[in-house]
N, C-alpha and C positions, 0 to 999 in steps of 0.2 A: 134904648132908654134914654130918657131925658133926666138930665140933673134935676129938675123940678119933680121928676115921678120918684126917683131914690130919696129925695128931700123930704116928699110927702109920707113915703113908707116910713121915716124914720119918726115922723110925730103923729103917727097913727097907732090905737091899740095894738096889741101883739096880734091877734088873728087877722086883723085888717093888713097889717103890716107885711104879714107873712103871705097873705093872697097876692098883693100887689108884688111883692119880691119874686114870687112863684111865677106870676105873669113875665115879669122881665126876665127870669131864669129861662123861662121856654121862648120867649120872643126876641131878646136882644142880640146883639152883636157879642162877640167873644169879651170885649172889656165889660159889657153890661152884665152878661152872665157871670163872669168873675166876682163883680161887685155884688151883685145880687147874692150869689151863692155864701160869699163872705160875711155878709150881713145876716142870711138864713141861719148861718152855722151860729151865729151871737143870739139868736131866738129860739135856740132849742134848749128843751128842760133836761135832756139826758147826753153824758159826753159822748155816747155811742152814735147819737143823732148829729151832734156838733161836728164830731170825726168825720160823719159822711158829708156832710157842707163843706167843711175844712178841705178834704181831698178832692170834692168836685171844684172848687174855687182853685185850687192849687193847679189841677189838670188842665182846665180852661185857659189859665194864665200861660202854663209851659207851652201851649199850642197857638198862643196869640201872637201876635207882631211884637217883638221884645221893646219896641219904642213905646206902645201904647199901654203897656204892663209892668215896666221895670220897677215902679214905684210901690208896687203889691206886693212884691217878694218877701220883704222885711217881716210885714205885719202876717201874711199868710203863713210863713215859717214860725213864727211868733204864737200863732194861734193853734198851730200843730204840736209844736213843743209844749205848749200848756195841756192841751187837751191828752196827748200821750203820757203826760205825767200825771195828770189825774187819773188816767186809767191804768197807771202802773207800768207802762212801756218806756222804762227810763232811757234803753237805748234809742228808741226812735225819737224819743223827746230831745236827747244830746244831739242827734243827727240832725234834727230841725232846728234846733238852737244854733249850731254850727252853721249852718244853711243861712240862716237869718243874719248872724254876725257877718258872713263873708259878703253879704250885699246891703249892710247898714249904710254903707256910705253913698248909696242911691239917694237917701234922705237928707232933706237940709237940716238945718240946726235950728228949727222953728218948733213950734207948739206940738205938731204932729210926730216930728222927728223924736223930739224930746220923749213924748209918750211912748213910741215904740221902744227908745231905748230905755226907759225906764221900765217897761215891761220885761225886755230881754233880762235886764237885770234881776228883776224879781223871780223870773222862770229860772235864771242860773242858780240863785241863791237857794231856791225851794230845791232844786236838783241835788245841788250839794249836801244839802240836808238828807236825801234820800239814801 
């Protein structure tokens, strides 16, 4: 997958974006497949479908070269924590929240890192209310 293809998918209508991402899922390297599944999860209408793609992204990342995917893990675990929370599986949500917090230092203190840290704080707050 080229960065251009991923960027193109992000600018397209949902159906076209899904088509591009599914092609990348089927044809890409491990890193490409992880990114495609990660973005496909965000484009699902139902939490169970989102969970399906989030789990696929995590599986691919865990099997990939750690040097290529280390920065994915905080976001992957954040997404899983949030979707499990929305599905009412608070134990799994807390597991993934803890996993994200354990690797959050792999992210820089930039816009992306702050976004993920903010997401973790919001999920933690919502879990505390559960």
